[in-house]
C-alpha positions as CSV (number, residue, x, y, z in Angstrom):
1,M,-21.6,-11.2,28.0
2,S,-20.8,-8.2,31.1
3,F,-20.8,-8.8,35.0
4,E,-23.7,-6.8,35.2
5,Q,-26.0,-8.6,32.9
6,I,-25.8,-11.4,34.5
7,A,-28.5,-12.3,37.8
8,W,-25.6,-13.9,40.2
9,L,-27.8,-13.6,43.6
10,P,-30.2,-16.0,42.5
11,L,-27.6,-18.0,40.3
12,C,-25.3,-18.9,43.3
13,A,-28.3,-19.3,45.9
14,G,-29.6,-21.8,43.6
15,V,-25.7,-23.5,43.2
16,T,-25.9,-23.5,47.1
17,A,-28.9,-24.8,47.5
18,V,-28.0,-28.2,45.5
19,G,-25.1,-28.4,47.4
20,L,-26.6,-28.3,50.7
21,V,-28.8,-31.1,49.2
22,M,-26.3,-32.8,48.7
23,S,-24.4,-31.9,51.2
24,F,-27.1,-33.4,53.6
25,M,-27.4,-36.6,51.3
26,A,-23.3,-37.5,51.5
27,F,-24.3,-37.1,55.4
28,R,-26.5,-39.8,55.9
29,R,-24.2,-42.3,53.4
30,R,-21.0,-41.7,54.9
31,G,-20.8,-40.2,57.3
32,A,-20.4,-36.3,59.5
33,A,-16.9,-35.5,58.0
34,S,-18.2,-36.4,54.0
35,G,-21.3,-34.0,54.3
36,M,-19.5,-31.5,56.2
37,R,-16.9,-31.3,53.4
38,V,-19.3,-31.0,50.9
39,A,-21.3,-28.4,52.7
40,A,-18.3,-26.5,52.6
41,W,-18.0,-26.2,48.9
42,A,-21.6,-25.5,49.2
43,L,-21.1,-22.4,50.5
44,L,-18.9,-21.0,48.4
45,P,-20.3,-19.3,45.6
46,V,-22.7,-17.5,48.0
47,A,-19.5,-15.8,50.0
48,A,-18.1,-15.1,46.8
49,Y,-21.1,-13.4,46.0
50,L,-21.1,-11.7,49.3
51,T,-17.9,-10.4,49.1
52,G,-17.5,-9.2,46.1
53,A,-14.9,-11.8,44.9
54,L,-17.4,-13.3,42.4
55,Q,-16.3,-10.3,40.1
56,A,-13.3,-10.5,40.6
57,L,-13.0,-13.7,39.6
58,W,-15.0,-13.4,36.7
59,T,-12.6,-10.6,35.2
60,V,-9.6,-12.6,35.7
61,G,-11.7,-15.3,33.7
62,A,-12.5,-13.2,31.2
63,T,-9.3,-11.5,30.9
64,L,-7.7,-15.1,30.9
65,V,-10.0,-16.4,28.0
66,G,-9.2,-13.6,25.7
67,F,-5.2,-13.9,25.9
68,V,-5.8,-17.3,25.0
69,T,-8.2,-16.4,22.1
70,G,-5.7,-14.0,21.4
71,L,-2.6,-16.2,21.8
72,V,-4.7,-19.2,19.3
73,L,-5.5,-16.8,16.4
74,N,-2.7,-14.5,16.8
75,P,0.4,-15.7,13.8
76,L,2.4,-13.1,15.4
77,V,2.2,-14.7,18.8
78,W,3.1,-18.0,17.4
79,A,6.0,-16.6,15.8
80,G,7.5,-15.7,19.2
81,I,6.6,-18.8,20.3
82,A,8.8,-20.9,17.7
83,V,11.6,-18.3,18.9
84,T,11.5,-19.1,21.8
85,G,11.5,-22.2,21.2
86,L,14.7,-22.1,18.6
87,S,16.5,-20.5,21.6
88,V,15.2,-23.1,24.1
89,V,17.0,-25.7,21.6
90,L,20.1,-23.5,20.9
91,F,21.1,-23.3,24.8
92,L,20.6,-27.2,25.2
93,V,22.4,-27.6,22.1
94,S,25.0,-25.4,23.2
95,G,25.1,-27.1,27.0
96,V,26.0,-30.4,25.2
97,L,28.8,-29.6,23.1
98,R,30.6,-27.7,25.8
99,G,30.0,-30.3,27.9
100,R,31.7,-32.8,25.3
101,T,34.8,-30.1,24.8
102,L,35.2,-30.0,28.7
103,S,34.8,-34.0,29.0
104,R,37.6,-34.0,25.8
105,G,39.7,-32.1,27.5
106,R,40.0,-34.3,31.2
107,T,39.9,-37.6,28.8
108,K,43.5,-35.7,26.4
109,G,45.2,-34.9,30.2
110,E,44.3,-31.5,30.1
111,E,43.2,-29.4,32.8
112,P,40.0,-26.8,32.5
113,A,40.7,-23.6,31.9
114,A,39.0,-22.3,35.0
115,R,41.6,-24.6,37.5
116,T,44.5,-23.0,35.5
117,Q,44.2,-19.4,36.9
118,P,44.3,-18.1,40.2
119,V,41.0,-17.5,42.3
120,T,41.0,-14.3,43.9
121,G,37.8,-12.7,45.4
122,R,36.6,-12.8,48.9
123,G,37.9,-15.7,51.3
124,A,39.7,-17.1,48.3
125,T,43.5,-17.1,48.4
126,P,45.6,-17.5,44.7
127,A,46.5,-21.1,43.6
128,V,50.2,-21.9,44.7
129,G,52.2,-22.6,41.6
130,R,49.8,-21.2,39.1
131,S,51.6,-18.4,38.0
132,K,54.4,-18.2,35.3
133,P,57.8,-18.4,36.6
134,A,60.0,-15.5,36.4
135,Q,62.6,-15.1,33.7
136,A,66.3,-15.2,33.3
137,P,68.0,-11.8,32.9
138,G,68.9,-13.9,29.8
139,A,65.6,-14.7,28.8
140,A,64.8,-11.5,27.3
141,G,66.0,-11.9,24.0
142,K,64.0,-15.8,23.5
143,R,61.2,-15.4,20.8
144,A,57.5,-15.2,22.4
145,S,57.3,-19.2,20.9
146,D,59.9,-20.3,23.3
147,D,57.6,-19.2,26.6
148,D,54.5,-20.6,25.5
149,F,56.8,-23.9,25.2
150,S,58.1,-23.4,28.7
151,D,54.6,-23.1,29.8
152,V,53.7,-26.7,28.3
153,E,57.0,-28.2,29.7
154,D,55.8,-27.0,33.4
155,I,52.4,-28.6,33.1
156,L,54.1,-32.1,32.1
157,K,56.6,-31.8,34.7
158,R,53.6,-31.0,37.2
159,H,51.4,-34.1,36.0
160,G,55.1,-36.1,35.5
161,I,55.8,-36.1,32.0
162,S,59.3,-35.5,30.5
């Protein structure tokens, strides 16, 4: 049913009239504040009709109903919702696994990778003592695996483990 097919003025005037009668009853039973509040609510249908907001509300409502019925009755949309749910579950599980990995690294005495790299950027100073030590001139003939062990030895010395 389109907006133009409904007689909106009599409908809005009737709702407002019923609301004003209820406002008078509320005024008599519960006081002025209650009566004025019901009267304020009762005047809204006529105000919506006179300002043209009623047609906008009708359009929004019809669009919303069309969206919901299209959502409920369309299997393609439900497939999209299932994929979204899977994405959320994967995101949450990866966060839990990452937290376990970080906490396991802390219990073994290792530092997280973010702390061992120098901090650079605006307003930040590089971390002191975190860079690789300079190699001695005779160390050029050493293997790369020896250099990896020297880094581990430096980390152990910094933590007082020898």
